[in-house]
C-alpha positions as CSV (number, residue, x, y, z in Angstrom):
1,X,-11.5,31.5,-40.3
2,X,-12.3,27.9,-39.7
3,X,-10.9,26.6,-36.4
4,X,-11.5,23.4,-34.5
5,X,-10.7,23.1,-30.8
6,X,-9.4,20.0,-28.8
7,X,-12.0,18.2,-26.7
8,X,-10.6,18.7,-23.0
9,X,-9.0,21.9,-23.0
10,X,-10.5,23.6,-26.0
11,X,-7.0,24.5,-27.7
12,X,-7.7,25.9,-31.2
13,X,-6.2,24.4,-34.4
14,X,-6.6,25.1,-38.1
15,X,-9.1,22.9,-40.0
16,X,-7.7,21.3,-43.4
17,X,-9.4,23.9,-45.5
18,X,-8.1,26.9,-43.7
19,X,-5.8,29.1,-46.1
20,X,-2.3,29.8,-45.0
21,X,-2.8,33.5,-44.9
22,X,-4.9,32.9,-41.7
23,X,-2.0,31.3,-39.8
24,X,-1.0,34.4,-37.8
25,X,-4.4,34.6,-36.4
26,X,-4.7,31.1,-35.8
27,X,-1.5,31.0,-34.0
28,X,-2.4,34.1,-32.0
29,X,-5.7,32.4,-30.8
30,X,-3.6,29.1,-29.9
31,X,-1.3,31.1,-27.7
32,X,-4.2,33.2,-26.0
33,X,-6.2,29.7,-25.5
34,X,-3.1,28.1,-24.1
35,X,-2.5,31.2,-21.9
36,X,-6.0,31.2,-20.6
37,X,-5.8,27.4,-19.6
38,X,-2.4,28.0,-18.0
39,X,-3.6,31.0,-16.1
40,X,-6.4,28.9,-14.5
41,X,-3.8,26.3,-13.5
42,X,-1.5,29.0,-12.1
43,X,-4.2,30.6,-9.8
44,X,-5.2,33.2,-12.5
45,X,-1.7,34.2,-13.5
46,X,-1.4,36.8,-10.5
47,X,1.5,35.1,-8.7
48,X,4.2,33.5,-11.0
49,X,5.7,31.6,-8.2
50,X,2.3,30.1,-7.1
51,X,2.6,27.1,-9.4
52,X,6.2,26.5,-8.1
53,X,5.0,26.6,-4.5
54,X,2.1,24.2,-5.5
55,X,4.6,21.8,-6.9
56,X,6.8,21.9,-4.2
57,X,4.1,21.5,-1.6
58,X,2.9,18.4,-3.6
59,X,6.5,17.1,-3.6
60,X,6.7,17.6,0.2
61,X,3.3,15.9,0.7
62,X,4.4,12.8,-1.4
63,X,7.6,12.6,0.5
64,X,5.8,12.7,3.8
65,X,3.5,10.0,2.6
66,X,6.5,7.8,1.5
67,X,8.3,8.2,4.9
68,X,5.1,7.3,6.5
69,X,5.3,3.7,5.1
70,X,8.1,2.0,6.9
71,X,9.7,-1.5,6.6
72,X,9.9,-2.7,10.2
73,X,10.9,-6.2,9.5
74,X,12.1,-8.1,6.4
75,X,13.4,-11.5,6.3
76,X,12.0,-14.1,3.8
77,X,14.2,-16.9,5.3
78,X,12.8,-16.4,8.9
79,X,12.7,-19.6,10.9
80,X,9.3,-21.1,11.8
81,X,9.7,-20.5,15.7
82,X,10.2,-17.8,18.1
83,X,9.5,-14.0,18.1
84,X,10.4,-11.3,15.7
85,X,11.7,-7.9,16.6
86,X,10.4,-4.9,14.9
87,X,12.7,-1.8,14.1
88,X,10.0,0.6,16.1
89,X,7.0,-0.1,18.2
90,X,3.8,-1.0,16.8
91,X,2.3,1.7,18.9
92,X,3.8,4.3,16.6
93,X,1.7,3.2,13.6
94,X,-2.0,3.2,12.7
95,X,-1.6,0.1,10.5
96,X,0.7,-2.8,10.1
97,X,0.8,-5.0,7.0
98,X,2.1,-8.4,8.1
99,X,3.3,-10.6,5.3
100,X,3.7,-14.3,6.1
101,X,4.2,-17.8,4.6
102,X,3.5,-21.4,5.6
103,X,6.0,-24.2,5.5
104,X,4.3,-25.1,2.0
105,X,5.6,-21.8,0.7
106,X,2.2,-20.5,0.6
107,X,2.3,-16.5,1.1
108,X,-0.2,-14.2,2.4
109,X,-0.7,-10.8,4.2
110,X,-2.9,-9.2,6.6
111,X,-3.6,-5.5,7.6
112,X,-4.1,-4.7,11.2
113,X,-5.5,-1.3,12.2
114,X,-4.2,0.2,15.5
115,X,-2.1,-2.8,15.8
116,X,-0.3,-2.5,19.4
117,X,-1.5,-5.0,21.9
118,X,-3.7,-6.9,19.5
119,X,-3.8,-10.8,18.8
120,X,-3.9,-11.7,15.1
121,X,-4.6,-15.0,13.4
122,X,-2.5,-15.6,10.4
123,X,-4.1,-18.4,8.3
124,X,-3.0,-20.2,4.9
125,X,-4.7,-23.0,3.2
126,X,-3.0,-25.6,0.7
127,X,-4.6,-28.0,-1.3
128,X,-2.7,-31.0,-2.5
129,X,-5.4,-33.5,-3.6
130,X,-8.8,-34.7,-2.6
131,X,-7.5,-36.1,0.6
132,X,-5.1,-33.3,1.5
133,X,-6.3,-29.9,2.0
134,X,-4.3,-28.2,4.8
135,X,-5.4,-25.3,6.9
136,X,-2.6,-23.7,8.9
137,X,-2.9,-21.1,11.5
138,X,-0.6,-19.3,14.0
139,X,-1.9,-16.6,16.5
140,X,0.5,-13.9,17.3
141,X,0.5,-11.1,19.9
142,X,1.7,-7.6,18.6
143,X,3.2,-6.0,21.7
144,X,5.5,-2.9,21.2
145,X,8.7,-4.1,19.2
146,X,7.8,-7.7,19.5
147,X,5.5,-10.1,17.7
148,X,5.4,-13.4,19.2
149,X,3.1,-16.5,19.2
150,X,0.2,-16.1,21.5
151,X,-0.7,-18.2,24.4
152,X,-4.0,-17.9,26.3
153,X,-2.0,-18.3,29.6
154,X,1.3,-19.3,30.6
155,X,0.1,-22.8,31.4
156,X,-1.5,-23.4,27.9
157,X,0.4,-24.4,24.6
158,X,0.8,-21.8,21.8
159,X,-2.1,-21.1,19.5
160,X,-0.5,-22.6,16.4
161,X,-1.2,-25.6,14.2
162,X,-2.5,-27.3,11.1
163,X,-5.5,-29.3,10.2
164,X,-6.1,-31.7,7.1
165,X,-9.6,-30.4,6.3
166,X,-10.2,-33.1,3.9
167,X,-10.2,-36.9,4.4
168,X,-8.7,-37.6,7.7
169,X,-9.3,-34.4,9.5
170,X,-6.0,-34.9,11.4
171,X,-4.7,-32.0,13.2
172,X,-1.4,-31.4,15.0
173,X,0.1,-28.4,16.7
174,X,3.5,-26.9,15.6
175,X,4.9,-23.9,14.0
176,X,3.7,-24.0,10.3
177,X,3.6,-20.3,9.6
178,X,6.3,-17.5,10.0
179,X,6.3,-13.8,9.5
180,X,8.4,-12.8,6.6
181,X,7.8,-8.9,6.4
182,X,6.0,-6.2,8.4
183,X,5.2,-2.7,7.2
184,X,4.0,0.1,9.1
185,X,2.0,3.2,8.2
186,X,2.2,6.1,10.4
187,X,-0.5,8.2,11.6
188,X,-0.6,11.3,9.3
189,X,-2.8,14.2,8.4
190,X,-2.8,15.4,4.9
191,X,-3.7,18.8,5.8
């Protein structure tokens, strides 16, 4: 009997020159080969419910992973001034992904590990010709359920503005960046 096997799982199959009278033996060999492979996948075939339990466990794990990724804020049309309020405190998350845009409609994002009580600098750049290359920045303080423009002290101005980094180097303060989405990733163990 001339039988070939598949490369990965070594499933047997008849060669072109194999006579039809050998088909029962070939089919038996295929069935036994498939059973051997499936037995390894199902903990050696000892527990028929083991595969079902493994799949259910993986589905639960996947569901937990999905529930650990939470939309905390979503507003593509957010105004360019003022604070934003999150659905939950940043203290509940090991990472925030902050999506933002400039008044030039340049979008960007930033990941912040252990985000609560951190100051982040959101920056975009926009090239509009040799004499016009704008760099825009806004510093935010992440504090519980609030993300707001940061100040060094109550007597100083907010840390936000833009500079034309080509040609004139003119700079101005103002709200040129706004947050559009915030996604949180909860602390989770896969064990």
